[in-house]
N, CA, C and O atoms as a MOPAC input file, in Angstrom:
PM7 MOZYME 1SCF
protein

 N     -2.51200 1    10.05500 1    -1.76900 1
 C     -3.48800 1    11.02500 1    -2.36600 1
 C     -4.73900 1    10.13000 1    -2.52100 1
 O     -4.60800 1     8.92700 1    -2.74900 1
 N     -6.00200 1    10.73800 1    -2.39300 1
 C     -7.28700 1    10.10400 1    -2.60300 1
 C     -7.83700 1    10.93200 1    -3.77200 1
 O     -7.85600 1    12.16300 1    -3.76800 1
 N     -8.27900 1    10.16600 1    -4.76200 1
 C     -9.14000 1    10.68000 1    -5.98000 1
 C    -10.28400 1     9.89300 1    -6.06100 1
 O    -10.36400 1     8.77900 1    -5.54300 1
 N    -11.30500 1    10.51100 1    -6.78800 1
 C    -12.44300 1     9.81100 1    -7.14300 1
 C    -12.36600 1     9.39800 1    -8.64900 1
 O    -12.15900 1    10.22100 1    -9.54100 1
 N    -12.54400 1     8.09600 1    -8.85800 1
 C    -12.41300 1     7.52000 1   -10.28100 1
 C    -13.66100 1     6.58700 1   -10.42200 1
 O    -13.87800 1     5.63900 1    -9.66700 1
 N    -14.41000 1     6.93500 1   -11.40600 1
 C    -15.63500 1     6.11200 1   -11.74300 1
 C    -16.55500 1     5.94000 1   -10.49600 1
 O    -17.09600 1     4.85800 1   -10.27000 1
 N    -16.71000 1     6.96000 1    -9.74100 1
 C    -17.62500 1     7.02200 1    -8.64300 1
 C    -17.05300 1     6.32500 1    -7.35100 1
 O    -17.80100 1     6.07300 1    -6.40600 1
 N    -15.73500 1     6.02400 1    -7.33100 1
 C    -15.23000 1     5.28600 1    -6.25800 1
 C    -13.91500 1     6.08500 1    -5.80100 1
 O    -13.21100 1     6.66300 1    -6.62900 1
 N    -13.64600 1     6.07900 1    -4.49300 1
 C    -12.40500 1     6.74300 1    -4.10300 1
 C    -11.24700 1     5.78700 1    -4.25300 1
 O    -11.40500 1     4.59600 1    -3.98400 1
 N    -10.09200 1     6.26000 1    -4.66900 1
 C     -9.01100 1     5.48400 1    -4.91900 1
 C     -7.82200 1     6.14500 1    -4.20600 1
 O     -7.73300 1     7.37300 1    -4.18300 1
 N     -6.88000 1     5.33000 1    -3.60800 1
 C     -5.84800 1     5.91100 1    -2.90800 1
 C     -4.65400 1     5.39100 1    -3.71100 1
 O     -4.52900 1     4.21600 1    -4.05700 1
 N     -3.67400 1     6.50900 1    -4.01000 1
 C     -2.42400 1     6.10700 1    -4.68100 1
 C     -1.32300 1     7.10100 1    -4.25200 1
 O     -1.52000 1     8.17000 1    -3.67500 1
 N     -0.16600 1     6.59500 1    -4.61300 1
 C      1.04300 1     7.53900 1    -4.32700 1
 C      1.99400 1     7.38300 1    -5.50200 1
 O      2.07700 1     6.31500 1    -6.10900 1
 N      2.64300 1     8.35300 1    -5.78600 1
 C      3.63000 1     8.35000 1    -6.93500 1
 C      4.91200 1     9.22200 1    -6.58000 1
 O      4.91200 1    10.08000 1    -5.69700 1
 N      5.95800 1     8.91100 1    -7.34200 1
 C      7.14100 1     9.72200 1    -7.08500 1
 C      7.99800 1     9.61400 1    -8.38800 1
 O      8.03600 1     8.50200 1    -8.91400 1
 N      8.58800 1    10.48700 1    -8.88600 1
 C      9.49400 1    10.36900 1   -10.06900 1
 C     10.88000 1    10.18600 1    -9.63100 1
 O     11.44100 1    10.77800 1    -8.70900 1
 N     11.39300 1     9.23200 1   -10.46200 1
 C     12.85500 1     8.68400 1   -10.02500 1
 C     13.75600 1     8.96500 1   -11.33000 1
 O     13.26500 1     9.23100 1   -12.42700 1
 N     15.07500 1     8.87700 1   -11.08500 1
 C     16.01100 1     8.76100 1   -12.24800 1
 C     15.61100 1     7.41300 1   -13.01000 1
 O     14.81500 1     6.56100 1   -12.61400 1
 N     16.26800 1     7.42100 1   -14.06300 1
 C     15.96800 1     6.17200 1   -14.95000 1
 C     16.06300 1     4.80700 1   -14.16200 1
 O     17.09200 1     4.53600 1   -13.54400 1
 N     15.08500 1     4.03000 1   -14.18600 1
 C     15.12200 1     2.87900 1   -13.38100 1
 C     16.03500 1     1.72700 1   -13.98500 1
 O     16.19300 1     0.64500 1   -13.42000 1
 N     16.61000 1     2.07400 1   -15.17700 1
 C     17.56400 1     1.01900 1   -15.73600 1
 C     18.91200 1     1.36800 1   -15.28500 1
 O     19.83400 1     0.68200 1   -15.72800 1
 N     19.19700 1     2.39800 1   -14.41100 1
 C     20.45700 1     2.74400 1   -13.83000 1
 C     20.54700 1     2.14000 1   -12.32100 1
 O     19.52500 1     1.95600 1   -11.66000 1
 N     21.71400 1     1.87700 1   -11.87700 1
 C     21.80900 1     1.21100 1   -10.58000 1
 C     21.29800 1     2.28300 1    -9.44200 1
 O     20.70000 1     1.84700 1    -8.45800 1
 N     21.52600 1     3.59900 1    -9.58100 1
 C     20.99700 1     4.45200 1    -8.59400 1
 C     19.47500 1     4.55100 1    -8.67000 1
 O     18.83300 1     4.60400 1    -7.62100 1
 N     18.86400 1     4.57900 1    -9.85900 1
 C     17.49800 1     4.60500 1    -9.99500 1
 C     16.86700 1     3.47000 1    -9.47700 1
 O     15.76400 1     3.63100 1    -8.95500 1
 N     17.41300 1     2.23200 1    -9.52800 1
 C     16.83100 1     1.02500 1    -9.02500 1
 C     16.81800 1     1.07300 1    -7.58800 1
 O     15.79500 1     0.81000 1    -6.95500 1
 N     18.07400 1     1.44700 1    -6.95400 1
 C     18.15600 1     1.53400 1    -5.40800 1
 C     17.08000 1     2.45000 1    -4.92900 1
 O     16.28300 1     2.11300 1    -4.05300 1
 N     17.06900 1     3.58600 1    -5.50200 1
 C     16.05000 1     4.64500 1    -5.07300 1
 C     14.62100 1     4.21900 1    -5.08100 1
 O     13.80200 1     4.40600 1    -4.18200 1
 N     14.43100 1     3.59400 1    -6.27500 1
 C     12.93700 1     3.19100 1    -6.63000 1
 C     12.54700 1     2.02000 1    -5.75800 1
 O     11.43100 1     2.05300 1    -5.23900 1
 N     13.33900 1     0.99600 1    -5.54200 1
 C     12.95100 1    -0.07000 1    -4.77400 1
 C     12.98000 1     0.23800 1    -3.16200 1
 O     12.30800 1    -0.41300 1    -2.36200 1
 N     13.73500 1     1.17800 1    -2.84200 1
 C     13.58200 1     1.55100 1    -1.42400 1
 C     12.33400 1     2.36300 1    -1.09400 1
 O     11.72600 1     2.21900 1    -0.03400 1
 N     11.97100 1     3.24500 1    -2.07300 1
 C     10.63200 1     3.91300 1    -1.92900 1
 C      9.57400 1     2.97500 1    -1.86900 1
 O      8.69900 1     3.07600 1    -1.00800 1
 N      9.58400 1     1.89900 1    -2.87600 1
 C      8.46000 1     1.08900 1    -3.14000 1
 C      8.40700 1     0.18900 1    -1.70000 1
 O      7.34500 1     0.12800 1    -1.07900 1
 N      9.43300 1    -0.39400 1    -1.28900 1
 C      9.49800 1    -1.12300 1    -0.12400 1
 C      8.82400 1    -0.30000 1     1.14600 1
 O      8.06800 1    -0.82700 1     1.96300 1
 N      9.18400 1     0.91700 1     1.16200 1
 C      8.79400 1     1.68000 1     2.33600 1
 C      7.18200 1     1.89700 1     2.24900 1
 O      6.46700 1     1.84500 1     3.25000 1
 N      6.73700 1     2.12200 1     1.05500 1
 C      5.24600 1     2.31600 1     0.76500 1
 C      4.52600 1     1.04500 1     1.08000 1
 O      3.52700 1     1.09000 1     1.79900 1
 N      4.96200 1    -0.08300 1     0.59400 1
 C      4.30300 1    -1.33900 1     0.74300 1
 C      4.33000 1    -1.63500 1     2.26700 1
 O      3.31500 1    -2.13000 1     2.75700 1
 N      5.34700 1    -1.39100 1     3.02100 1
 C      5.47300 1    -1.72300 1     4.37500 1
 C      4.41600 1    -0.87500 1     5.08600 1
 O      3.65400 1    -1.41000 1     5.89100 1
 N      4.34700 1     0.42000 1     4.81400 1
 C      3.39900 1     1.32900 1     5.50300 1
 C      1.94500 1     0.85700 1     5.16700 1
 O      1.09200 1     0.89000 1     6.05400 1
 N      1.66400 1     0.45000 1     4.00000 1
 C      0.37500 1    -0.13400 1     3.65500 1
 C      0.00600 1    -1.31500 1     4.53600 1
 O     -1.02500 1    -1.33700 1     5.20800 1
 N      0.82000 1    -2.20800 1     4.50400 1
 C      0.60800 1    -3.47200 1     5.20700 1
 C      0.49000 1    -3.18300 1     6.80600 1
 O     -0.23900 1    -3.86700 1     7.52500 1
 N      1.21200 1    -2.19400 1     7.24900 1
 C      1.16200 1    -1.86700 1     8.70800 1
 C     -0.18000 1    -1.23000 1     8.93300 1
 O     -0.73100 1    -1.41600 1    10.01700 1
 N     -0.70600 1    -0.56000 1     8.09000 1
 C     -2.02000 1     0.13200 1     8.21800 1
 C     -3.24300 1    -0.88600 1     8.13100 1
 O     -4.21800 1    -0.77000 1     8.87300 1
 N     -3.12700 1    -1.85800 1     7.20600 1
 C     -4.20300 1    -2.74000 1     6.86600 1
 C     -4.23300 1    -3.87100 1     7.84500 1
 O     -5.31400 1    -4.30300 1     8.24600 1
 N     -3.07000 1    -4.37800 1     8.25300 1
 C     -2.96200 1    -5.54900 1     9.08700 1
 C     -3.99300 1    -5.59500 1    10.31900 1
 O     -4.72000 1    -6.56700 1    10.52300 1
 N     -3.97800 1    -4.43300 1    11.12200 1
 C     -5.03700 1    -4.42200 1    12.28900 1
 C     -6.50200 1    -4.60100 1    11.74700 1
 O     -7.32000 1    -5.28600 1    12.36100 1
 N     -6.78300 1    -3.98900 1    10.62800 1
 C     -8.08800 1    -4.10500 1    10.15600 1
 C     -8.47900 1    -5.42600 1     9.69200 1
 O     -9.60900 1    -5.86900 1     9.90100 1
 N     -7.56100 1    -6.07800 1     9.05900 1
 C     -7.79900 1    -7.47100 1     8.64000 1
 C     -7.96000 1    -8.37700 1     9.81300 1
 O     -8.80400 1    -9.27300 1     9.80600 1
 N     -7.11100 1    -8.14200 1    10.88800 1
 C     -7.27800 1    -9.05800 1    12.07700 1
 C     -8.61000 1    -8.77200 1    12.68000 1
 O     -9.34100 1    -9.69300 1    13.04400 1
 N     -8.91600 1    -7.62800 1    12.78600 1
 C    -10.27500 1    -7.32500 1    13.40900 1
 C    -11.50600 1    -7.96600 1    12.60700 1
 O    -12.43600 1    -8.56300 1    13.15000 1
 N    -11.36900 1    -7.75600 1    11.26600 1
 C    -12.48700 1    -8.45800 1    10.43600 1
 C    -12.39500 1    -9.90000 1    10.55900 1
 O    -13.46900 1   -10.49900 1    10.49900 1
 N    -11.29200 1   -10.61500 1    10.72500 1
 C    -11.15600 1   -12.02200 1    10.87700 1
 C    -11.80000 1   -12.38000 1    12.19900 1
 O    -12.62700 1   -13.29100 1    12.24300 1
 N    -11.47300 1   -11.73500 1    13.22200 1
 C    -11.99100 1   -11.85600 1    14.52700 1
 C    -13.52800 1   -11.84300 1    14.66500 1
 O    -14.17600 1   -12.71400 1    15.24400 1
 N    -14.02000 1   -10.76900 1    14.07300 1
 C    -15.43100 1   -10.62300 1    13.95400 1
 C    -16.12700 1   -11.78900 1    13.16100 1
 O    -17.19600 1   -12.24800 1    13.56200 1
 N    -15.53200 1   -12.24000 1    12.07900 1
 C    -15.98300 1   -13.17300 1    11.23600 1
 C    -16.08800 1   -14.56700 1    12.07300 1
 O    -17.08800 1   -15.28500 1    12.08700 1
 N    -14.89300 1   -14.81000 1    12.75600 1
 C    -14.76900 1   -16.03100 1    13.54800 1
 C    -15.86900 1   -16.10500 1    14.72900 1
 O    -16.45600 1   -17.13400 1    15.06500 1
 N    -16.02200 1   -14.94100 1    15.24600 1
 C    -17.08900 1   -14.82300 1    16.37200 1
 C    -18.48000 1   -15.09400 1    15.88600 1
 O    -19.33500 1   -15.59300 1    16.61700 1
 N    -18.69000 1   -14.75900 1    14.64500 1
 C    -20.08200 1   -15.03800 1    13.98300 1
 C    -20.24000 1   -16.41700 1    13.72400 1
 O    -21.34700 1   -16.95100 1    13.78800 1
 N    -19.12500 1   -17.07900 1    13.41300 1
 C    -19.24600 1   -18.55800 1    13.14500 1
 C    -19.50700 1   -19.42800 1    14.42400 1
 O    -20.13400 1   -20.48700 1    14.37700 1
 N    -18.91200 1   -18.83200 1    15.71200 1
 C    -19.19900 1   -19.73400 1    16.79900 1
 C    -20.33000 1   -19.43100 1    17.59600 1
 O    -20.63300 1   -20.16000 1    18.54000 1

């Protein structure tokens, strides 16, 4: 979800889980978090590589 906060766009995701102090809640919560972090990294990684390549080319 993208929202505007203080004049800037912010991306966030949320989901309700059972109590995280239970075994089922922890398993479900950590699985969801791991998937979201992995997706974020997979989206950002090519852009970081591209920016690093551009920066290295400017230095040479």
